[in-house]
DRENKERO-459039 format. One record per atom (N, C-alpha, C, O): residue number from 1; residue in three letters; atom name; z negated, y, x. Coordinates in Angstrom, 2 decimals, padded with zeros to 5 digits, m for minus. Example, Ala and Ser with C-alpha at 12.3 -4.5 7.8 and 13.67 -1.06 7.14 Angstrom:
@nr->1&rest->ALA&atom->N&up->m007.80&north->m005.69&east->013.19 .
@nr->1&rest->ALA&atom->CA&up->m007.80&north->m004.50&east->012.30 .
@nr->1&rest->ALA&atom->C&up->m007.80&north->m003.30&east->013.20 .
@nr->1&rest->ALA&atom->O&up->m008.46&north->m003.32&east->014.24 .
@nr->2&rest->SER&atom->N&up->m007.08&north->m002.25&east->012.85 .
@nr->2&rest->SER&atom->CA&up->m007.14&north->m001.06&east->013.67 .
@nr->2&rest->SER&atom->C&up->m007.87&north->000.03&east->012.90 .
@nr->2&rest->SER&atom->O&up->m008.04&north->001.14&east->013.41 .
//
This chain:
@nr->1&rest->MET&atom->N&up->m101.59&north->m023.85&east->m184.07 .
@nr->1&rest->MET&atom->CA&up->m101.59&north->m024.55&east->m183.01 .
@nr->1&rest->MET&atom->C&up->m102.01&north->m023.83&east->m181.75 .
@nr->1&rest->MET&atom->O&up->m101.40&north->m022.82&east->m181.40 .
@nr->2&rest->GLY&atom->N&up->m103.06&north->m024.31&east->m181.04 .
@nr->2&rest->GLY&atom->CA&up->m103.56&north->m023.64&east->m179.84 .
@nr->2&rest->GLY&atom->C&up->m102.70&north->m023.68&east->m178.79 .
@nr->2&rest->GLY&atom->O&up->m101.82&north->m024.53&east->m178.75 .
@nr->3&rest->GLU&atom->N&up->m102.84&north->m022.84&east->m177.89 .
@nr->3&rest->GLU&atom->CA&up->m102.17&north->m022.69&east->m176.41 .
@nr->3&rest->GLU&atom->C&up->m102.69&north->m023.67&east->m175.64 .
@nr->3&rest->GLU&atom->O&up->m103.85&north->m024.04&east->m175.79 .
@nr->4&rest->MET&atom->N&up->m101.83&north->m024.21&east->m174.66 .
@nr->4&rest->MET&atom->CA&up->m102.23&north->m025.09&east->m173.71 .
@nr->4&rest->MET&atom->C&up->m103.11&north->m024.42&east->m172.68 .
@nr->4&rest->MET&atom->O&up->m102.70&north->m023.42&east->m172.09 .
@nr->5&rest->THR&atom->N&up->m104.29&north->m024.92&east->m172.46 .
@nr->5&rest->THR&atom->CA&up->m105.06&north->m024.44&east->m171.34 .
@nr->5&rest->THR&atom->C&up->m104.58&north->m024.60&east->m169.92 .
@nr->5&rest->THR&atom->O&up->m103.74&north->m025.48&east->m169.67 .
@nr->6&rest->ALA&atom->N&up->m105.03&north->m023.84&east->m169.00 .
@nr->6&rest->ALA&atom->CA&up->m104.54&north->m024.02&east->m167.49 .
@nr->6&rest->ALA&atom->C&up->m104.81&north->m025.43&east->m166.98 .
@nr->6&rest->ALA&atom->O&up->m104.13&north->m025.95&east->m166.10 .
@nr->7&rest->THR&atom->N&up->m105.98&north->m026.08&east->m167.63 .
@nr->7&rest->THR&atom->CA&up->m106.46&north->m027.44&east->m167.02 .
@nr->7&rest->THR&atom->C&up->m105.37&north->m028.43&east->m167.45 .
@nr->7&rest->THR&atom->O&up->m104.93&north->m029.33&east->m166.74 .
@nr->8&rest->ALA&atom->N&up->m104.99&north->m028.17&east->m168.70 .
@nr->8&rest->ALA&atom->CA&up->m104.00&north->m029.28&east->m169.38 .
@nr->8&rest->ALA&atom->C&up->m102.61&north->m028.91&east->m168.69 .
@nr->8&rest->ALA&atom->O&up->m101.80&north->m029.83&east->m168.60 .
@nr->9&rest->LYS&atom->N&up->m102.28&north->m027.79&east->m168.24 .
@nr->9&rest->LYS&atom->CA&up->m100.94&north->m027.46&east->m167.63 .
@nr->9&rest->LYS&atom->C&up->m100.95&north->m028.23&east->m166.17 .
@nr->9&rest->LYS&atom->O&up->m099.98&north->m028.83&east->m165.70 .
@nr->10&rest->LYS&atom->N&up->m102.15&north->m028.10&east->m165.58 .
@nr->10&rest->LYS&atom->CA&up->m102.30&north->m028.75&east->m164.20 .
@nr->10&rest->LYS&atom->C&up->m102.10&north->m030.23&east->m164.20 .
@nr->10&rest->LYS&atom->O&up->m101.44&north->m030.86&east->m163.37 .
@nr->11&rest->LEU&atom->N&up->m102.88&north->m030.78&east->m165.42 .
@nr->11&rest->LEU&atom->CA&up->m102.86&north->m032.25&east->m165.45 .
@nr->11&rest->LEU&atom->C&up->m101.44&north->m032.48&east->m165.81 .
@nr->11&rest->LEU&atom->O&up->m100.97&north->m033.40&east->m165.15 .
@nr->12&rest->ILE&atom->N&up->m100.64&north->m031.97&east->m166.60 .
@nr->12&rest->ILE&atom->CA&up->m099.26&north->m032.57&east->m166.90 .
@nr->12&rest->ILE&atom->C&up->m098.51&north->m032.41&east->m165.68 .
@nr->12&rest->ILE&atom->O&up->m097.70&north->m033.31&east->m165.48 .
@nr->13&rest->GLU&atom->N&up->m098.59&north->m031.50&east->m164.80 .
@nr->13&rest->GLU&atom->CA&up->m097.84&north->m031.41&east->m163.43 .
@nr->13&rest->GLU&atom->C&up->m098.39&north->m032.54&east->m162.55 .
@nr->13&rest->GLU&atom->O&up->m097.64&north->m032.85&east->m161.61 .
@nr->14&rest->ARG&atom->N&up->m099.53&north->m033.19&east->m162.66 .
@nr->14&rest->ARG&atom->CA&up->m099.91&north->m033.92&east->m161.76 .
@nr->14&rest->ARG&atom->C&up->m099.31&north->m035.46&east->m162.26 .
@nr->14&rest->ARG&atom->O&up->m099.19&north->m036.38&east->m161.46 .
@nr->15&rest->LEU&atom->N&up->m098.95&north->m035.58&east->m163.65 .
@nr->15&rest->LEU&atom->CA&up->m098.36&north->m036.81&east->m164.26 .
@nr->15&rest->LEU&atom->C&up->m097.29&north->m037.31&east->m163.46 .
@nr->15&rest->LEU&atom->O&up->m097.00&north->m038.51&east->m163.51 .
@nr->16&rest->ALA&atom->N&up->m096.72&north->m036.57&east->m162.77 .
@nr->16&rest->ALA&atom->CA&up->m095.59&north->m037.12&east->m162.08 .
@nr->16&rest->ALA&atom->C&up->m095.82&north->m038.07&east->m160.97 .
@nr->16&rest->ALA&atom->O&up->m094.94&north->m038.78&east->m160.50 .
@nr->17&rest->SER&atom->N&up->m097.00&north->m038.06&east->m160.58 .
@nr->17&rest->SER&atom->CA&up->m097.48&north->m038.77&east->m159.44 .
@nr->17&rest->SER&atom->C&up->m098.27&north->m040.08&east->m159.79 .
@nr->17&rest->SER&atom->O&up->m098.67&north->m040.93&east->m158.98 .
@nr->18&rest->TRP&atom->N&up->m098.43&north->m040.09&east->m161.18 .
@nr->18&rest->TRP&atom->CA&up->m099.26&north->m041.27&east->m161.64 .
@nr->18&rest->TRP&atom->C&up->m098.37&north->m042.40&east->m161.71 .
@nr->18&rest->TRP&atom->O&up->m097.19&north->m042.28&east->m162.03 .
@nr->19&rest->PRO&atom->N&up->m099.03&north->m043.68&east->m161.35 .
@nr->19&rest->PRO&atom->CA&up->m098.16&north->m045.00&east->m161.70 .
@nr->19&rest->PRO&atom->C&up->m097.92&north->m045.18&east->m163.28 .
@nr->19&rest->PRO&atom->O&up->m098.70&north->m044.68&east->m164.09 .
@nr->20&rest->GLN&atom->N&up->m096.92&north->m045.84&east->m163.62 .
@nr->20&rest->GLN&atom->CA&up->m096.46&north->m046.07&east->m164.92 .
@nr->20&rest->GLN&atom->C&up->m097.79&north->m046.66&east->m165.87 .
@nr->20&rest->GLN&atom->O&up->m098.14&north->m046.25&east->m166.98 .
@nr->21&rest->GLU&atom->N&up->m098.27&north->m047.56&east->m165.21 .
@nr->21&rest->GLU&atom->CA&up->m099.48&north->m048.14&east->m165.92 .
@nr->21&rest->GLU&atom->C&up->m100.46&north->m047.10&east->m166.55 .
@nr->21&rest->GLU&atom->O&up->m100.89&north->m047.25&east->m167.69 .
@nr->22&rest->ASP&atom->N&up->m100.77&north->m046.11&east->m165.81 .
@nr->22&rest->ASP&atom->CA&up->m101.57&north->m045.02&east->m166.05 .
@nr->22&rest->ASP&atom->C&up->m101.13&north->m044.09&east->m167.01 .
@nr->22&rest->ASP&atom->O&up->m101.91&north->m043.60&east->m167.82 .
@nr->23&rest->ILE&atom->N&up->m099.73&north->m043.77&east->m166.95 .
@nr->23&rest->ILE&atom->CA&up->m099.06&north->m043.13&east->m167.89 .
@nr->23&rest->ILE&atom->C&up->m099.01&north->m043.79&east->m169.17 .
@nr->23&rest->ILE&atom->O&up->m099.15&north->m043.09&east->m170.17 .
@nr->24&rest->ASP&atom->N&up->m098.82&north->m045.02&east->m169.28 .
@nr->24&rest->ASP&atom->CA&up->m098.73&north->m045.74&east->m170.58 .
@nr->24&rest->ASP&atom->C&up->m100.18&north->m045.80&east->m171.18 .
@nr->24&rest->ASP&atom->O&up->m100.32&north->m046.06&east->m172.38 .
@nr->25&rest->LYS&atom->N&up->m101.36&north->m045.54&east->m170.31 .
@nr->25&rest->LYS&atom->CA&up->m102.68&north->m045.58&east->m171.12 .
@nr->25&rest->LYS&atom->C&up->m102.79&north->m044.14&east->m171.63 .
@nr->25&rest->LYS&atom->O&up->m103.24&north->m043.91&east->m172.75 .
@nr->26&rest->LEU&atom->N&up->m102.37&north->m043.13&east->m170.79 .
@nr->26&rest->LEU&atom->CA&up->m102.42&north->m041.79&east->m171.25 .
@nr->26&rest->LEU&atom->C&up->m101.60&north->m041.59&east->m172.73 .
@nr->26&rest->LEU&atom->O&up->m102.02&north->m040.97&east->m173.71 .
@nr->27&rest->GLU&atom->N&up->m100.47&north->m042.21&east->m172.62 .
@nr->27&rest->GLU&atom->CA&up->m099.58&north->m042.06&east->m173.91 .
@nr->27&rest->GLU&atom->C&up->m100.42&north->m042.84&east->m175.13 .
@nr->27&rest->GLU&atom->O&up->m100.50&north->m042.31&east->m176.24 .
@nr->28&rest->ASP&atom->N&up->m101.03&north->m044.07&east->m174.85 .
@nr->28&rest->ASP&atom->CA&up->m101.73&north->m044.63&east->m175.99 .
@nr->28&rest->ASP&atom->C&up->m102.96&north->m043.65&east->m176.38 .
@nr->28&rest->ASP&atom->O&up->m103.21&north->m043.33&east->m177.54 .
@nr->29&rest->ALA&atom->N&up->m103.54&north->m043.32&east->m175.50 .
@nr->29&rest->ALA&atom->CA&up->m104.75&north->m042.32&east->m175.83 .
@nr->29&rest->ALA&atom->C&up->m104.36&north->m041.19&east->m176.70 .
@nr->29&rest->ALA&atom->O&up->m105.00&north->m040.93&east->m177.72 .
@nr->30&rest->ALA&atom->N&up->m103.32&north->m040.50&east->m176.34 .
@nr->30&rest->ALA&atom->CA&up->m102.62&north->m039.31&east->m177.05 .
@nr->30&rest->ALA&atom->C&up->m102.21&north->m039.83&east->m178.60 .
@nr->30&rest->ALA&atom->O&up->m102.53&north->m039.23&east->m179.63 .
@nr->31&rest->ARG&atom->N&up->m101.46&north->m041.02&east->m178.53 .
@nr->31&rest->ARG&atom->CA&up->m101.16&north->m041.47&east->m179.93 .
@nr->31&rest->ARG&atom->C&up->m102.40&north->m041.61&east->m180.86 .
@nr->31&rest->ARG&atom->O&up->m102.42&north->m041.26&east->m182.04 .
@nr->32&rest->ALA&atom->N&up->m103.49&north->m042.20&east->m180.12 .
@nr->32&rest->ALA&atom->CA&up->m104.81&north->m042.33&east->m180.85 .
@nr->32&rest->ALA&atom->C&up->m105.44&north->m041.15&east->m181.47 .
@nr->32&rest->ALA&atom->O&up->m105.97&north->m041.13&east->m182.59 .
@nr->33&rest->ILE&atom->N&up->m105.33&north->m040.10&east->m180.60 .
@nr->33&rest->ILE&atom->CA&up->m105.89&north->m038.79&east->m180.84 .
@nr->33&rest->ILE&atom->C&up->m104.96&north->m038.14&east->m182.02 .
@nr->33&rest->ILE&atom->O&up->m105.45&north->m037.52&east->m182.97 .
@nr->34&rest->GLU&atom->N&up->m103.72&north->m038.33&east->m181.84 .
@nr->34&rest->GLU&atom->CA&up->m102.81&north->m037.66&east->m183.03 .
@nr->34&rest->GLU&atom->C&up->m103.11&north->m038.62&east->m184.37 .
@nr->34&rest->GLU&atom->O&up->m103.19&north->m038.12&east->m185.49 .
@nr->35&rest->GLU&atom->N&up->m103.26&north->m039.87&east->m184.17 .
@nr->35&rest->GLU&atom->CA&up->m103.66&north->m040.52&east->m185.45 .
@nr->35&rest->GLU&atom->C&up->m105.19&north->m040.00&east->m186.07 .
@nr->35&rest->GLU&atom->O&up->m105.37&north->m039.72&east->m187.26 .
@nr->36&rest->TRP&atom->N&up->m106.03&north->m039.95&east->m185.19 .
@nr->36&rest->TRP&atom->CA&up->m107.47&north->m039.47&east->m185.87 .
@nr->36&rest->TRP&atom->C&up->m107.25&north->m038.12&east->m186.40 .
@nr->36&rest->TRP&atom->O&up->m107.88&north->m037.79&east->m187.41 .
@nr->37&rest->ARG&atom->N&up->m106.34&north->m037.21&east->m185.78 .
@nr->37&rest->ARG&atom->CA&up->m106.34&north->m035.87&east->m186.15 .
@nr->37&rest->ARG&atom->C&up->m105.36&north->m035.68&east->m187.52 .
@nr->37&rest->ARG&atom->O&up->m105.25&north->m034.66&east->m188.20 .
@nr->38&rest->SER&atom->N&up->m104.81&north->m036.76&east->m187.68 .
@nr->38&rest->SER&atom->CA&up->m103.89&north->m036.77&east->m189.00 .
@nr->38&rest->SER&atom->C&up->m104.47&north->m037.64&east->m190.06 .
@nr->38&rest->SER&atom->O&up->m103.97&north->m037.67&east->m191.18 .
@nr->39&rest->ASP&atom->N&up->m105.58&north->m038.38&east->m189.72 .
@nr->39&rest->ASP&atom->CA&up->m106.27&north->m039.18&east->m190.67 .
@nr->39&rest->ASP&atom->C&up->m105.37&north->m040.41&east->m191.08 .
@nr->39&rest->ASP&atom->O&up->m105.59&north->m041.00&east->m192.14 .
@nr->40&rest->SER&atom->N&up->m104.43&north->m040.76&east->m190.29 .
@nr->40&rest->SER&atom->CA&up->m103.59&north->m042.00&east->m190.39 .
@nr->40&rest->SER&atom->C&up->m104.11&north->m043.03&east->m189.31 .
@nr->40&rest->SER&atom->O&up->m103.23&north->m043.76&east->m188.87 .
@nr->41&rest->TYR&atom->N&up->m105.24&north->m043.19&east->m188.85 .
@nr->41&rest->TYR&atom->CA&up->m105.56&north->m044.15&east->m187.78 .
@nr->41&rest->TYR&atom->C&up->m105.56&north->m045.46&east->m188.39 .
@nr->41&rest->TYR&atom->O&up->m105.96&north->m045.66&east->m189.54 .
@nr->42&rest->ARG&atom->N&up->m105.07&north->m046.38&east->m187.58 .
@nr->42&rest->ARG&atom->CA&up->m105.06&north->m047.89&east->m188.10 .
@nr->42&rest->ARG&atom->C&up->m105.76&north->m048.52&east->m186.89 .
@nr->42&rest->ARG&atom->O&up->m105.46&north->m048.29&east->m185.72 .
@nr->43&rest->ALA&atom->N&up->m106.70&north->m049.34&east->m187.32 .
@nr->43&rest->ALA&atom->CA&up->m107.26&north->m050.30&east->m186.45 .
@nr->43&rest->ALA&atom->C&up->m106.28&north->m051.44&east->m185.83 .
@nr->43&rest->ALA&atom->O&up->m105.57&north->m052.17&east->m186.53 .
@nr->44&rest->THR&atom->N&up->m106.36&north->m051.49&east->m184.42 .
@nr->44&rest->THR&atom->CA&up->m105.60&north->m052.42&east->m183.88 .
@nr->44&rest->THR&atom->C&up->m106.22&north->m053.89&east->m184.16 .
@nr->44&rest->THR&atom->O&up->m107.35&north->m054.07&east->m184.61 .
@nr->45&rest->GLU&atom->N&up->m105.26&north->m054.98&east->m183.80 .
@nr->45&rest->GLU&atom->CA&up->m105.94&north->m056.30&east->m183.79 .
@nr->45&rest->GLU&atom->C&up->m107.02&north->m056.51&east->m182.97 .
@nr->45&rest->GLU&atom->O&up->m107.99&north->m057.17&east->m183.35 .
@nr->46&rest->ASP&atom->N&up->m106.92&north->m055.91&east->m181.67 .
@nr->46&rest->ASP&atom->CA&up->m108.18&north->m055.97&east->m180.86 .
@nr->46&rest->ASP&atom->C&up->m109.33&north->m055.41&east->m181.44 .
@nr->46&rest->ASP&atom->O&up->m110.41&north->m055.98&east->m181.31 .
@nr->47&rest->GLU&atom->N&up->m109.24&north->m054.35&east->m182.05 .
@nr->47&rest->GLU&atom->CA&up->m110.51&north->m053.58&east->m182.36 .
@nr->47&rest->GLU&atom->C&up->m111.04&north->m054.21&east->m183.68 .
@nr->47&rest->GLU&atom->O&up->m112.23&north->m054.00&east->m183.95 .
@nr->48&rest->LEU&atom->N&up->m110.24&north->m055.02&east->m184.61 .
@nr->48&rest->LEU&atom->CA&up->m110.60&north->m055.62&east->m185.65 .
@nr->48&rest->LEU&atom->C&up->m111.30&north->m057.00&east->m185.06 .
@nr->48&rest->LEU&atom->O&up->m112.39&north->m057.36&east->m185.49 .
@nr->49&rest->ARG&atom->N&up->m110.69&north->m057.65&east->m184.19 .
@nr->49&rest->ARG&atom->CA&up->m111.21&north->m058.82&east->m183.41 .
@nr->49&rest->ARG&atom->C&up->m112.56&north->m058.63&east->m182.76 .
@nr->49&rest->ARG&atom->O&up->m113.44&north->m059.49&east->m182.72 .
@nr->50&rest->ALA&atom->N&up->m112.64&north->m057.39&east->m182.23 .
@nr->50&rest->ALA&atom->CA&up->m114.00&north->m057.08&east->m181.43 .
@nr->50&rest->ALA&atom->C&up->m115.15&north->m056.93&east->m182.49 .
@nr->50&rest->ALA&atom->O&up->m116.30&north->m057.32&east->m182.29 .
@nr->51&rest->ILE&atom->N&up->m114.66&north->m056.24&east->m183.79 .
@nr->51&rest->ILE&atom->CA&up->m115.77&north->m056.07&east->m184.83 .
@nr->51&rest->ILE&atom->C&up->m116.22&north->m057.44&east->m185.35 .
@nr->51&rest->ILE&atom->O&up->m117.41&north->m057.58&east->m185.64 .
@nr->52&rest->ASP&atom->N&up->m115.33&north->m058.51&east->m185.49 .
@nr->52&rest->ASP&atom->CA&up->m115.57&north->m059.81&east->m185.96 .
@nr->52&rest->ASP&atom->C&up->m116.36&north->m060.51&east->m184.93 .
@nr->52&rest->ASP&atom->O&up->m117.36&north->m061.15&east->m185.25 .
@nr->53&rest->GLU&atom->N&up->m115.91&north->m060.42&east->m183.62 .
@nr->53&rest->GLU&atom->CA&up->m116.87&north->m060.96&east->m182.60 .
@nr->53&rest->GLU&atom->C&up->m118.33&north->m060.60&east->m182.48 .
@nr->53&rest->GLU&atom->O&up->m119.24&north->m061.41&east->m182.29 .
@nr->54&rest->ALA&atom->N&up->m118.46&north->m059.10&east->m182.64 .
@nr->54&rest->ALA&atom->CA&up->m119.63&north->m058.52&east->m182.60 .
@nr->54&rest->ALA&atom->C&up->m120.60&north->m059.10&east->m183.74 .
@nr->54&rest->ALA&atom->O&up->m121.80&north->m059.30&east->m183.57 .
@nr->55&rest->ASP&atom->N&up->m119.87&north->m059.34&east->m184.96 .
@nr->55&rest->ASP&atom->CA&up->m120.64&north->m059.66&east->m186.13 .
@nr->55&rest->ASP&atom->C&up->m120.96&north->m061.01&east->m185.89 .
@nr->55&rest->ASP&atom->O&up->m122.11&north->m061.37&east->m186.12 .
@nr->56&rest->ALA&atom->N&up->m120.04&north->m061.93&east->m185.42 .
@nr->56&rest->ALA&atom->CA&up->m120.69&north->m063.33&east->m185.21 .
@nr->56&rest->ALA&atom->C&up->m121.61&north->m063.50&east->m184.04 .
@nr->56&rest->ALA&atom->O&up->m122.30&north->m064.52&east->m183.95 .
@nr->57&rest->SER&atom->N&up->m121.64&north->m062.63&east->m183.21 .
@nr->57&rest->SER&atom->CA&up->m122.53&north->m062.70&east->m182.03 .
@nr->57&rest->SER&atom->C&up->m123.93&north->m062.25&east->m182.34 .
@nr->57&rest->SER&atom->O&up->m124.91&north->m062.73&east->m181.77 .
@nr->58&rest->GLY&atom->N&up->m124.00&north->m061.23&east->m183.34 .
@nr->58&rest->GLY&atom->CA&up->m125.42&north->m060.75&east->m183.68 .
@nr->58&rest->GLY&atom->C&up->m125.58&north->m059.32&east->m182.88 .
@nr->58&rest->GLY&atom->O&up->m126.58&north->m058.64&east->m183.11 .
@nr->59&rest->VAL&atom->N&up->m124.58&north->m058.87&east->m181.95 .
@nr->59&rest->VAL&atom->CA&up->m124.65&north->m057.76&east->m181.31 .
@nr->59&rest->VAL&atom->C&up->m124.72&north->m056.62&east->m182.16 .
@nr->59&rest->VAL&atom->O&up->m125.48&north->m055.69&east->m181.86 .
@nr->60&rest->ALA&atom->N&up->m123.99&north->m056.58&east->m183.23 .
@nr->60&rest->ALA&atom->CA&up->m123.80&north->m055.45&east->m184.01 .
@nr->60&rest->ALA&atom->C&up->m124.64&north->m055.86&east->m185.45 .
@nr->60&rest->ALA&atom->O&up->m124.51&north->m056.99&east->m185.90 .
@nr->61&rest->SER&atom->N&up->m125.35&north->m055.05&east->m186.00 .
@nr->61&rest->SER&atom->CA&up->m126.15&north->m055.36&east->m187.15 .
@nr->61&rest->SER&atom->C&up->m125.06&north->m055.31&east->m188.42 .
@nr->61&rest->SER&atom->O&up->m124.03&north->m054.65&east->m188.33 .
@nr->62&rest->LYS&atom->N&up->m125.39&north->m056.03&east->m189.54 .
@nr->62&rest->LYS&atom->CA&up->m124.43&north->m056.22&east->m190.71 .
@nr->62&rest->LYS&atom->C&up->m124.21&north->m054.59&east->m191.04 .
@nr->62&rest->LYS&atom->O&up->m123.08&north->m054.25&east->m191.40 .
@nr->63&rest->GLU&atom->N&up->m125.12&north->m053.70&east->m190.94 .
@nr->63&rest->GLU&atom->CA&up->m124.86&north->m052.35&east->m191.27 .
@nr->63&rest->GLU&atom->C&up->m123.88&north->m051.78&east->m190.37 .
@nr->63&rest->GLU&atom->O&up->m123.01&north->m051.06&east->m190.86 .
@nr->64&rest->ASP&atom->N&up->m123.88&north->m052.01&east->m189.04 .
@nr->64&rest->ASP&atom->CA&up->m122.89&north->m051.48&east->m188.06 .
@nr->64&rest->ASP&atom->C&up->m121.52&north->m052.07&east->m188.35 .
@nr->64&rest->ASP&atom->O&up->m120.53&north->m051.35&east->m188.21 .
@nr->65&rest->VAL&atom->N&up->m121.40&north->m053.24&east->m188.72 .
@nr->65&rest->VAL&atom->CA&up->m119.99&north->m053.87&east->m188.92 .
@nr->65&rest->VAL&atom->C&up->m119.69&north->m053.24&east->m190.29 .
@nr->65&rest->VAL&atom->O&up->m118.61&north->m052.65&east->m190.28 .
@nr->66&rest->GLU&atom->N&up->m120.35&north->m053.19&east->m191.46 .
@nr->66&rest->GLU&atom->CA&up->m119.87&north->m052.30&east->m192.43 .
@nr->66&rest->GLU&atom->C&up->m119.61&north->m051.03&east->m192.33 .
@nr->66&rest->GLU&atom->O&up->m118.68&north->m050.59&east->m193.00 .
@nr->67&rest->ALA&atom->N&up->m120.28&north->m050.27&east->m191.57 .
@nr->67&rest->ALA&atom->CA&up->m119.98&north->m048.94&east->m191.33 .
@nr->67&rest->ALA&atom->C&up->m118.46&north->m048.67&east->m190.63 .
@nr->67&rest->ALA&atom->O&up->m117.68&north->m047.76&east->m190.92 .
@nr->68&rest->ALA&atom->N&up->m118.31&north->m049.55&east->m189.79 .
@nr->68&rest->ALA&atom->CA&up->m116.96&north->m049.62&east->m188.93 .
@nr->68&rest->ALA&atom->C&up->m115.89&north->m050.07&east->m189.94 .
@nr->68&rest->ALA&atom->O&up->m114.77&north->m049.58&east->m189.78 .
@nr->69&rest->PHE&atom->N&up->m116.06&north->m050.91&east->m190.92 .
@nr->69&rest->PHE&atom->CA&up->m115.04&north->m051.55&east->m191.71 .
@nr->69&rest->PHE&atom->C&up->m114.77&north->m050.04&east->m192.82 .
@nr->69&rest->PHE&atom->O&up->m113.67&north->m049.59&east->m193.13 .
@nr->70&rest->LYS&atom->N&up->m115.96&north->m049.59&east->m193.18 .
@nr->70&rest->LYS&atom->CA&up->m115.59&north->m048.35&east->m194.03 .
@nr->70&rest->LYS&atom->C&up->m114.90&north->m047.18&east->m193.43 .
@nr->70&rest->LYS&atom->O&up->m114.37&north->m046.37&east->m194.19 .
@nr->71&rest->THR&atom->N&up->m114.86&north->m047.04&east->m192.20 .
@nr->71&rest->THR&atom->CA&up->m114.21&north->m046.25&east->m191.37 .
@nr->71&rest->THR&atom->C&up->m112.72&north->m046.56&east->m191.55 .
@nr->71&rest->THR&atom->O&up->m111.94&north->m045.68&east->m191.91 .
@nr->72&rest->PHE&atom->N&up->m112.35&north->m047.77&east->m191.30 .
@nr->72&rest->PHE&atom->CA&up->m110.97&north->m048.31&east->m191.30 .
@nr->72&rest->PHE&atom->C&up->m110.44&north->m048.25&east->m192.66 .
@nr->72&rest->PHE&atom->O&up->m109.27&north->m047.92&east->m192.83 .
@nr->73&rest->ARG&atom->N&up->m111.29&north->m048.57&east->m193.75 .
@nr->73&rest->ARG&atom->CA&up->m110.85&north->m048.63&east->m194.98 .
@nr->73&rest->ARG&atom->C&up->m110.43&north->m047.22&east->m195.59 .
@nr->73&rest->ARG&atom->O&up->m109.52&north->m047.06&east->m196.40 .
@nr->74&rest->ARG&atom->N&up->m111.28&north->m046.18&east->m195.06 .
@nr->74&rest->ARG&atom->CA&up->m110.85&north->m044.80&east->m195.33 .
@nr->74&rest->ARG&atom->C&up->m109.46&north->m044.41&east->m194.71 .
@nr->74&rest->ARG&atom->O&up->m108.66&north->m043.62&east->m195.20 .
@nr->75&rest->ALA&atom->N&up->m109.32&north->m045.05&east->m193.64 .
@nr->75&rest->ALA&atom->CA&up->m108.01&north->m044.60&east->m192.93 .
@nr->75&rest->ALA&atom->C&up->m106.86&north->m045.31&east->m193.57 .
@nr->75&rest->ALA&atom->O&up->m105.71&north->m044.97&east->m193.29 .
@nr->76&rest->LEU&atom->N&up->m107.09&north->m046.25&east->m194.38 .
@nr->76&rest->LEU&atom->CA&up->m106.01&north->m047.18&east->m195.01 .
@nr->76&rest->LEU&atom->C&up->m105.52&north->m046.49&east->m196.05 .
@nr->76&rest->LEU&atom->O&up->m104.38&north->m046.74&east->m196.44 .
@nr->77&rest->ARG&atom->N&up->m106.35&north->m045.47&east->m196.70 .
@nr->77&rest->ARG&atom->CA&up->m106.05&north->m044.84&east->m197.91 .
@nr->77&rest->ARG&atom->C&up->m104.99&north->m043.67&east->m197.75 .
@nr->77&rest->ARG&atom->O&up->m104.63&north->m043.03&east->m198.73 .
//
């Protein structure tokens, strides 16, 4: 495990002045990073819905949608 950088330490010190809404967002981001690092990432309902909407709208190609689902399927194993 790496040592915390000076930049990270300064950021943590500034967190005390952040509004709770921003702290919640940071916590969500940190959880997502931990999931990606542990290969236990699970797509959220919003992410899956966005993929479905993109598929239906034609914004994403069939190949793009399938690539996204392959990523999620690997995470479920």
